[in-house]
N, C-alpha and C positions, 0 to 999 in steps of 0.2 A: 489212316496214319500216313504221314508224308515225311520225307527225309531228303537228304542231299546225296548225290553221287558225283564223283569226278568223271568227266569224259574227255577223251583226247580225240581230236579230229585232224586227220592228215590228208592233204590233197595229193592225189597221185594221177597217173595218166588216165585212169578210168573214172575219176570222179573224186569221191571222198570216202575215206576209211575211218571208222570211229570205233572206239573201244572204251571200256570202263576198267581202269587199273585195279579197282577193288574187287572186281568180279572176274576171275580168270575165265577166258573163253567167251565173255559177253562182248560181242562185236557186231558190226554191220557195215554195209556199204551203201552209198547213196549218190545221187547226181548233184545234190546241192547241200550246202551247210544246214539249211533249215530242215531239209528232209533227213539228214544224218541225225540231227538233234531229236526229231520226232521218232525216228526208228530206234534210237538209243533209249529214249524214254520207255518205249514199248518193250524193248529187249530187257531192260533192267527190271521193269515191273514183272515180266514173265519169269525171269531168272530168280527174283526175290521170292516168288511163290514156291520155288523148289527147295529153299533152304530151311534147315531146322532152326529152332529158336536160338540154340547155342551159336550156330554159324552166323545168324543175323547179329547177335551181340558182338561177336568178334569183328565182323565187317564194319559195323557202324562206329566202332571205336577207332578205326583207322583214320588218319588225316594225311591226305596227299596234297601237297602244295606244288604249284607250278609257277614259274616266272621266266623271264627272258633276261639274258645278260649280253652285254656287248663284248665282243672278242676281236682281237686284231687278227686279220687274215693276211698271210704273207703273199 
C-alpha cells in the first residue's frame, strides 16, 4: 500500500530539519534537501508501522495544504 504524507523542510544553521505535520514527533535532520526527503520517507514508514488501524484511518483523512503569500515588510 502507498499513500501521501506532507513534509516540511526548513533550512537552519546545521543543515535541514524536516517533519511530518500529520505524525506528531516524526522528524529528522539532514545535510541536504534530498537526504532530508529520503530520511523522512524512512521515518514515516517506520512511524506508520506503529499505528493502529483506527489511528491510520484518522491520519489519512487529514488534508494539510501549504502555500506562500506575498506580504509587505516595513
